Residue frames as qw, qx, qy, qz and C-alpha x, y, z in Angstrom:
[[0.572, 0.680, 0.443, -0.116, -20.11, -23.80, 7.63],
 [0.523, 0.013, 0.386, 0.760, -18.17, -23.04, 4.46],
 [0.169, 0.668, 0.143, -0.710, -18.86, -19.56, 3.22],
 [0.696, 0.646, 0.313, -0.033, -20.05, -18.96, -0.39],
 [0.478, -0.337, 0.417, 0.696, -17.22, -18.66, -2.77],
 [0.407, 0.722, 0.014, -0.559, -17.56, -16.23, -5.74],
 [0.596, 0.020, 0.711, 0.372, -16.91, -18.94, -8.31],
 [0.442, 0.746, 0.494, 0.067, -19.22, -17.06, -10.77],
 [0.097, 0.986, -0.084, -0.106, -16.84, -14.11, -10.77],
 [0.605, -0.498, 0.501, 0.368, -13.59, -16.08, -10.98],
 [0.490, 0.709, -0.414, -0.293, -11.35, -15.92, -13.97],
 [0.933, 0.171, -0.309, 0.064, -9.53, -18.95, -15.22],
 [0.445, 0.422, -0.553, 0.564, -6.35, -17.85, -13.53],
 [0.423, -0.470, 0.374, -0.679, -8.31, -17.28, -10.33],
 [0.956, -0.122, -0.028, -0.265, -9.75, -20.77, -10.32],
 [0.786, 0.344, -0.427, 0.287, -6.18, -22.11, -10.94],
 [0.109, 0.474, -0.550, 0.679, -4.75, -20.30, -7.98],
 [0.686, -0.332, 0.206, -0.613, -7.77, -21.24, -5.88],
 [0.964, 0.062, -0.225, -0.128, -7.28, -24.89, -6.80],
 [0.576, 0.412, -0.556, 0.434, -3.65, -24.79, -5.83],
 [0.099, -0.358, 0.589, -0.718, -4.58, -23.81, -2.32],
 [0.714, -0.156, 0.202, -0.651, -7.92, -25.54, -1.74],
 [0.860, 0.172, -0.431, -0.214, -7.21, -28.96, -3.25],
 [0.453, 0.256, -0.758, 0.394, -4.53, -29.96, -0.75],
 [0.371, -0.202, 0.479, -0.769, -6.86, -29.01, 2.15],
 [0.852, 0.027, -0.029, -0.522, -9.66, -31.31, 0.86],
 [0.785, 0.280, -0.552, 0.017, -7.21, -34.13, 0.04],
 [0.199, 0.342, -0.731, 0.556, -5.76, -33.98, 3.66],
 [0.684, -0.299, 0.175, -0.642, -9.08, -34.69, 5.26],
 [0.192, -0.236, 0.939, -0.160, -8.78, -38.01, 7.08],
 [0.521, -0.046, -0.630, -0.574, -11.03, -40.63, 5.39],
 [0.365, -0.156, 0.759, -0.517, -11.48, -43.13, 8.22],
 [0.231, 0.189, 0.950, 0.090, -13.20, -45.53, 5.83],
 [0.387, 0.601, 0.315, -0.624, -15.62, -42.86, 4.54],
 [0.500, 0.217, 0.702, 0.458, -16.31, -44.22, 1.05],
 [0.241, 0.885, 0.395, 0.050, -18.51, -41.20, 0.12],
 [0.188, -0.898, 0.216, 0.333, -15.72, -38.79, 1.02],
 [0.525, -0.273, 0.647, 0.480, -13.37, -40.92, -1.05],
 [0.450, 0.561, 0.630, 0.294, -15.71, -40.70, -3.98],
 [0.085, 0.977, 0.182, -0.077, -15.86, -36.90, -3.67],
 [0.397, -0.699, 0.423, 0.419, -12.05, -36.69, -3.36],
 [0.561, 0.037, 0.698, 0.444, -11.61, -38.82, -6.44],
 [0.356, 0.764, 0.507, 0.182, -14.00, -36.80, -8.41],
 [0.110, -0.965, 0.083, 0.222, -12.24, -33.56, -7.34],
 [0.518, -0.458, 0.566, 0.450, -8.90, -35.08, -8.30],
 [0.525, 0.360, 0.677, 0.368, -10.15, -36.08, -11.78],
 [0.186, 0.925, 0.322, 0.074, -11.57, -32.66, -12.43],
 [0.298, -0.873, 0.224, 0.315, -8.49, -30.90, -11.11],
 [0.580, -0.241, 0.622, 0.468, -6.16, -32.94, -13.29],
 [0.459, 0.554, 0.599, 0.350, -8.25, -32.34, -16.36],
 [0.029, 0.987, 0.148, -0.059, -8.46, -28.59, -15.65],
 [0.398, -0.741, 0.382, 0.384, -4.71, -28.28, -15.10],
 [0.592, 0.032, 0.663, 0.457, -3.92, -30.33, -18.11],
 [0.360, 0.770, 0.468, 0.243, -6.12, -28.15, -20.25],
 [0.093, -0.970, 0.101, 0.199, -4.33, -25.03, -19.00],
 [0.500, -0.494, 0.560, 0.439, -1.00, -26.56, -19.91],
 [0.538, 0.334, 0.657, 0.409, -2.15, -27.56, -23.34],
 [0.219, 0.864, 0.407, 0.198, -3.81, -24.25, -23.99],
 [0.359, -0.789, 0.089, 0.490, -1.06, -22.04, -22.54],
 [0.587, 0.803, -0.043, 0.096, 0.58, -19.92, -25.27],
 [0.338, -0.816, 0.458, 0.098, 3.75, -19.99, -23.36],
 [0.757, -0.116, 0.586, 0.263, 4.81, -23.25, -24.93],
 [0.630, 0.709, 0.284, 0.141, 4.29, -21.54, -28.34],
 [0.084, 0.962, -0.258, 0.011, 7.10, -19.15, -27.58],
 [0.800, -0.365, 0.413, 0.237, 9.50, -22.04, -27.05],
 [0.697, 0.084, 0.437, 0.563, 12.52, -21.47, -29.24],
 [0.284, 0.893, 0.293, 0.187, 11.37, -18.06, -30.51],
 [0.167, -0.964, 0.204, 0.033, 13.79, -15.92, -28.51],
 [0.690, -0.335, 0.511, 0.387, 16.65, -18.41, -28.98],
 [0.613, 0.483, 0.472, 0.410, 16.14, -18.08, -32.77],
 [0.112, 0.977, 0.076, 0.165, 16.04, -14.25, -32.49],
 [0.488, -0.764, 0.355, 0.230, 19.22, -14.30, -30.48],
 [0.729, -0.014, 0.542, 0.418, 20.83, -16.52, -33.12],
 [0.486, 0.687, 0.350, 0.411, 19.90, -14.15, -35.95],
 [0.166, -0.985, 0.052, -0.015, 21.03, -11.11, -33.91],
 [0.640, -0.501, 0.456, 0.362, 24.40, -12.88, -33.45],
 [0.672, 0.269, 0.502, 0.473, 24.54, -13.48, -37.20],
 [0.192, 0.937, 0.212, 0.202, 23.56, -9.81, -37.96],
 [0.311, -0.909, 0.265, 0.083, 26.17, -8.39, -35.55],
 [0.737, -0.276, 0.499, 0.364, 28.77, -10.92, -36.57],
 [0.608, 0.545, 0.411, 0.406, 28.32, -10.09, -40.23],
 [0.057, 0.983, 0.031, 0.171, 28.54, -6.35, -39.62],
 [0.503, -0.770, 0.355, 0.168, 31.65, -6.80, -37.43],
 [0.781, 0.040, 0.485, 0.392, 33.31, -8.99, -40.06],
 [0.444, 0.773, 0.276, 0.360, 32.71, -6.43, -42.74],
 [0.192, -0.975, 0.104, -0.046, 34.07, -3.61, -40.50],
 [0.762, -0.440, 0.333, 0.341, 37.28, -5.54, -39.97],
 [0.682, 0.348, 0.386, 0.515, 38.12, -4.85, -43.65],
 [0.096, 0.987, 0.098, 0.081, 38.00, -1.10, -43.20],
 [0.321, -0.826, 0.438, 0.149, 41.65, -1.34, -42.01],
 [0.913, 0.133, 0.329, 0.199, 42.75, -3.84, -44.68],
 [0.291, -0.527, 0.419, 0.680, 46.00, -3.09, -46.59],
 [0.259, 0.283, 0.780, 0.495, 44.04, -4.07, -49.64],
 [0.181, 0.215, 0.093, -0.955, 42.35, -0.82, -50.68],
 [0.438, -0.133, -0.637, -0.620, 39.81, -2.72, -52.91],
 [0.433, -0.366, -0.815, 0.121, 38.64, -4.60, -49.79],
 [0.116, -0.273, -0.379, 0.877, 38.43, -1.38, -47.91],
 [0.298, 0.099, -0.261, -0.913, 36.20, 0.02, -50.53],
 [0.466, -0.214, -0.784, -0.349, 34.00, -3.02, -50.66],
 [0.322, -0.388, -0.732, 0.458, 33.50, -2.99, -46.92],
 [0.072, 0.248, 0.170, -0.951, 32.51, 0.70, -47.08],
 [0.411, -0.034, -0.515, -0.752, 29.94, 0.00, -49.80],
 [0.482, -0.292, -0.823, -0.073, 28.48, -2.89, -47.96],
 [0.248, -0.341, -0.577, 0.700, 28.36, -0.92, -44.70],
 [0.207, 0.138, -0.038, -0.968, 26.68, 1.97, -46.43],
 [0.491, -0.166, -0.680, -0.519, 24.03, -0.42, -47.79],
 [0.426, -0.340, -0.780, 0.309, 23.48, -1.86, -44.34],
 [0.129, -0.231, -0.323, 0.908, 23.28, 1.67, -42.89],
 [0.293, -0.069, -0.333, -0.894, 20.56, 2.65, -45.35],
 [0.571, -0.357, -0.692, -0.258, 18.33, -0.03, -43.65],
 [0.559, -0.764, 0.037, -0.320, 19.06, 1.32, -40.20],
 [0.220, 0.624, -0.691, 0.290, 22.44, 1.04, -38.39],
 [0.186, -0.194, 0.868, -0.417, 20.87, -1.02, -35.63],
 [0.624, -0.010, -0.372, -0.688, 18.17, -2.73, -37.46],
 [0.562, -0.068, -0.821, 0.067, 18.65, -5.89, -35.46],
 [0.043, -0.155, -0.652, 0.741, 17.22, -4.03, -32.39],
 [0.438, -0.109, -0.240, -0.859, 13.84, -3.44, -34.10],
 [0.747, -0.084, 0.396, -0.527, 10.72, -5.36, -33.18],
 [0.598, -0.084, 0.790, 0.108, 10.67, -9.01, -34.06],
 [0.610, 0.591, 0.527, 0.026, 8.48, -8.69, -37.15],
 [0.204, 0.961, -0.095, -0.161, 10.08, -5.48, -38.32],
 [0.301, -0.637, 0.658, 0.265, 13.55, -6.96, -38.12],
 [0.661, 0.143, 0.722, 0.148, 12.44, -9.89, -40.24],
 [0.497, 0.810, 0.311, -0.017, 11.25, -7.57, -43.00],
 [0.015, 0.927, -0.335, -0.169, 14.30, -5.34, -42.88],
 [0.492, -0.424, 0.725, 0.227, 16.64, -8.36, -42.96],
 [0.678, 0.408, 0.600, 0.114, 14.81, -9.82, -45.97],
 [0.393, 0.914, 0.099, -0.015, 15.10, -6.56, -47.86],
 [0.213, -0.826, 0.491, 0.179, 18.77, -6.13, -46.85],
 [0.604, -0.186, 0.740, 0.229, 19.78, -9.55, -47.97],
 [0.631, 0.603, 0.484, 0.068, 17.85, -9.19, -51.26],
 [0.193, 0.969, -0.129, -0.080, 19.68, -5.86, -51.93],
 [0.327, -0.681, 0.624, 0.199, 23.12, -7.24, -51.14],
 [0.674, 0.082, 0.712, 0.181, 22.55, -10.36, -53.26],
 [0.537, 0.756, 0.369, 0.058, 21.33, -8.26, -56.17],
 [0.243, 0.952, -0.060, 0.177, 23.80, -5.32, -56.10],
 [0.201, -0.832, 0.498, -0.137, 26.84, -6.10, -53.86],
 [0.986, -0.101, 0.132, 0.030, 27.84, -9.71, -54.41],
 [0.666, 0.556, -0.230, 0.441, 31.13, -8.62, -56.05],
 [0.120, -0.688, 0.437, -0.567, 31.99, -6.68, -52.83],
 [0.836, -0.382, 0.265, -0.290, 30.77, -9.64, -50.67],
 [0.977, 0.146, -0.022, 0.153, 32.90, -12.04, -52.52],
 [0.412, 0.713, -0.318, 0.470, 35.89, -9.66, -52.53],
 [0.221, -0.563, 0.580, -0.545, 36.02, -9.86, -48.69],
 [0.381, 0.032, -0.924, 0.018, 34.88, -13.46, -48.63],
 [0.288, -0.045, 0.496, -0.818, 31.72, -12.58, -46.73],
 [0.568, -0.063, -0.596, -0.564, 29.34, -14.97, -48.57],
 [0.458, -0.183, -0.851, 0.181, 29.26, -17.33, -45.60],
 [0.028, -0.208, -0.481, 0.851, 28.27, -14.54, -43.27],
 [0.396, 0.086, -0.224, -0.886, 25.58, -13.44, -45.59],
 [0.578, -0.123, -0.747, -0.304, 24.18, -16.88, -45.87],
 [0.300, -0.188, -0.753, 0.555, 24.19, -17.05, -42.00],
 [0.173, 0.172, 0.214, -0.946, 22.18, -13.83, -41.88],
 [0.527, 0.066, -0.460, -0.712, 19.73, -15.01, -44.49],
 [0.544, -0.126, -0.826, -0.076, 19.15, -18.54, -43.02],
 [0.189, -0.219, -0.704, 0.648, 18.86, -17.43, -39.36],
 [0.314, 0.160, 0.065, -0.934, 16.18, -14.92, -40.45],
 [0.587, 0.010, -0.607, -0.536, 14.30, -17.55, -42.42],
 [0.451, -0.136, -0.850, 0.236, 14.38, -19.93, -39.50],
 [0.021, 0.221, 0.526, -0.821, 13.04, -17.27, -37.14],
 [0.424, 0.097, -0.190, -0.880, 10.36, -16.25, -39.55],
 [0.542, -0.076, -0.772, -0.324, 9.14, -19.81, -39.96],
 [0.339, -0.239, -0.784, 0.461, 8.87, -20.31, -36.25],
 [0.111, 0.191, 0.283, -0.933, 7.27, -16.99, -35.70],
 [0.505, 0.015, -0.382, -0.774, 4.64, -17.75, -38.29],
 [0.481, -0.121, -0.868, 0.031, 4.09, -21.14, -36.73],
 [0.161, -0.223, -0.634, 0.723, 3.43, -19.40, -33.41],
 [0.306, 0.134, -0.022, -0.942, 1.08, -16.88, -34.84],
 [0.532, -0.083, -0.676, -0.503, -1.02, -19.63, -36.46],
 [0.437, -0.222, -0.830, 0.268, -1.21, -21.50, -33.16],
 [0.041, -0.224, -0.437, 0.870, -2.13, -18.47, -31.24],
 [0.390, 0.049, -0.297, -0.870, -4.90, -17.58, -33.73],
 [0.677, -0.143, -0.616, -0.377, -6.40, -20.96, -33.19],
 [0.044, 0.218, -0.751, 0.622, -5.95, -20.99, -29.39],
 [0.470, -0.414, -0.713, -0.315, -8.89, -23.08, -27.96],
 [0.095, -0.306, 0.434, -0.842, -9.81, -20.78, -25.08],
 [0.690, -0.288, -0.148, -0.647, -13.21, -22.34, -24.47],
 [0.768, -0.066, -0.633, 0.071, -11.91, -25.61, -23.04],
 [0.248, 0.105, -0.616, 0.740, -10.55, -23.96, -19.86],
 [0.423, -0.192, 0.153, -0.872, -14.09, -22.70, -19.13],
 [0.816, -0.057, -0.420, -0.393, -15.57, -26.05, -19.72],
 [0.703, 0.006, -0.616, 0.355, -13.13, -27.99, -17.56],
 [0.073, 0.219, -0.438, 0.869, -13.14, -25.17, -15.06],
 [0.621, -0.269, -0.080, -0.732, -16.94, -25.53, -14.65],
 [0.856, -0.104, -0.503, -0.068, -16.56, -29.17, -13.91],
 [0.475, 0.089, -0.570, 0.664, -13.89, -28.40, -11.29],
 [0.226, -0.264, 0.222, -0.911, -16.17, -25.80, -9.73],
 [0.792, -0.233, -0.296, -0.480, -19.08, -28.36, -9.55],
 [0.769, -0.039, -0.584, 0.257, -16.75, -30.76, -7.80],
 [0.189, 0.194, -0.477, 0.836, -15.74, -28.21, -5.27],
 [0.493, -0.272, 0.040, -0.825, -19.35, -27.27, -4.54],
 [0.845, -0.162, -0.448, -0.244, -20.18, -30.95, -3.93],
 [0.673, -0.015, -0.568, 0.473, -17.32, -31.58, -1.56],
 [0.031, -0.297, 0.284, -0.911, -17.89, -28.30, 0.19],
 [0.660, -0.297, -0.203, -0.660, -21.43, -29.43, 0.88],
 [0.858, -0.110, -0.498, 0.065, -20.30, -32.78, 2.17],
 [0.415, 0.162, -0.518, 0.731, -17.69, -31.18, 4.42],
 [0.324, -0.331, 0.135, -0.876, -20.43, -28.93, 5.90],
 [0.835, -0.245, -0.301, -0.389, -22.74, -31.95, 6.56],
 [0.808, -0.012, -0.496, 0.318, -19.94, -34.03, 8.16],
 [0.210, 0.270, -0.433, 0.834, -18.67, -31.10, 10.35],
 [0.522, -0.336, 0.046, -0.783, -22.23, -30.64, 11.70],
 [0.907, -0.148, -0.282, -0.277, -22.93, -34.31, 12.20],
 [0.888, -0.088, -0.332, 0.304, -19.62, -35.56, 13.55],
 [0.280, -0.948, 0.144, -0.057, -17.57, -32.60, 14.60],
 [0.917, -0.047, 0.080, 0.388, -14.51, -34.62, 13.57],
 [0.347, -0.725, 0.169, 0.571, -11.34, -32.48, 13.97],
 [0.482, -0.030, 0.606, 0.632, -10.35, -33.30, 10.36],
 [0.163, 0.677, 0.630, 0.343, -13.50, -31.86, 8.97],
 [0.249, -0.914, -0.200, 0.251, -13.49, -28.83, 11.37],
 [0.448, -0.516, 0.322, 0.655, -9.91, -28.11, 10.43],
 [0.362, 0.262, 0.645, 0.620, -10.71, -28.34, 6.72],
 [0.008, 0.843, 0.528, 0.102, -13.77, -26.11, 7.14],
 [0.266, -0.882, -0.043, 0.386, -11.74, -23.36, 8.77],
 [0.450, -0.299, 0.484, 0.689, -8.85, -23.64, 6.31],
 [0.281, 0.469, 0.694, 0.467, -11.22, -23.50, 3.38],
 [0.057, -0.915, -0.392, 0.077, -13.10, -20.48, 4.82],
 [0.349, -0.733, 0.187, 0.553, -9.82, -18.57, 5.07],
 [0.399, -0.033, 0.628, 0.667, -8.92, -19.36, 1.47],
 [0.150, 0.678, 0.649, 0.310, -12.33, -18.46, 0.18],
 [0.179, -0.901, -0.264, 0.295, -12.42, -15.21, 2.21],
 [0.333, -0.504, 0.370, 0.706, -9.04, -14.08, 0.70],
 [0.292, 0.182, 0.699, 0.627, -10.08, -14.90, -2.81],
 [0.060, 0.782, 0.615, 0.080, -13.48, -13.30, -2.39],
 [0.234, -0.846, -0.064, 0.474, -11.88, -10.12, -1.15],
 [0.342, -0.317, 0.514, 0.720, -9.44, -10.07, -4.07],
 [0.205, 0.428, 0.761, 0.443, -12.21, -10.58, -6.57],
 [0.047, -0.883, -0.454, 0.104, -14.33, -7.83, -5.06],
 [0.297, -0.703, 0.115, 0.636, -11.46, -5.55, -5.10],
 [0.288, -0.052, 0.645, 0.706, -10.87, -6.09, -8.84],
 [0.084, 0.642, 0.724, 0.238, -14.51, -5.59, -9.50],
 [0.164, -0.877, -0.254, 0.373, -14.53, -2.33, -7.65],
 [0.291, -0.501, 0.355, 0.734, -11.47, -1.09, -9.50],
 [0.266, 0.236, 0.762, 0.542, -13.04, -2.13, -12.79],
 [0.027, 0.805, 0.592, 0.023, -16.26, -0.23, -12.09],
 [0.230, -0.837, -0.046, 0.495, -14.28, 2.81, -11.26],
 [0.046, -0.555, 0.549, 0.624, -12.43, 2.66, -14.56],
 [0.816, 0.399, 0.280, -0.311, -14.68, 1.54, -17.51],
 [0.609, 0.703, -0.345, -0.127, -11.57, 1.43, -19.75],
 [0.254, -0.555, 0.785, -0.107, -9.60, -0.89, -17.56],
 [0.738, 0.170, -0.589, -0.283, -9.20, -4.44, -18.89],
 [0.619, -0.483, 0.493, -0.375, -9.85, -6.98, -16.33],
 [0.541, -0.142, 0.826, 0.064, -9.83, -10.35, -18.02],
 [0.335, 0.210, -0.667, -0.631, -10.83, -12.37, -21.07],
 [0.569, -0.166, -0.773, -0.225, -12.71, -15.32, -19.47],
 [0.407, -0.321, 0.471, -0.714, -15.14, -15.55, -16.65],
 [0.192, -0.034, -0.981, 0.020, -16.13, -18.82, -15.14],
 [0.571, -0.331, -0.176, -0.730, -19.81, -19.52, -14.43]]
């Protein structure tokens, strides 16, 4: 007899983990021409595929794709620009030395290591720095032929900002409800197949059903214990955040 599973207390991530363990067990049951079992398996497969696909589509991880690469690119541009300007501090041309000093002083006024700030703060600082250099220091920039570097700093920051804004809009419109809906369908599919396994285990005693029954009970027992432990910790600390989404 398959024990009760605390589906109603599962979070989306719990169900995903449970499905990863329980699904193969069900699919490995020998059919032996059992068309009803095939029907339950097919339904479980359909619900599982839909649920997993929803998680993939709804995952915000894909929204970060390219973000950190673009951030690294602008960091490289910032550091490269500063390094280039510093190289003129030892120029035999005194005018270039003075230009380099003025540019570095301007950069320093925005924070010596502004490229180590948080993503959004770095964007704002870089915008302000570039605007200031373009407005008041272009003679110095041109004197040391640093216009190309300044353009690299500006464009890399703009590219990052565009991607970051795109991600923010996508996250704000994140369709969280779909995972609960497809998750409920998956839970219903599991309940149906569990009931059938129980019936066939009692009626036939077929080793394949008995083995599945035992394996599923072990999986369910472990998940139930984990869920109960989390609930206990949550009740002991009202300020602890447990999750965002509970499946019914």
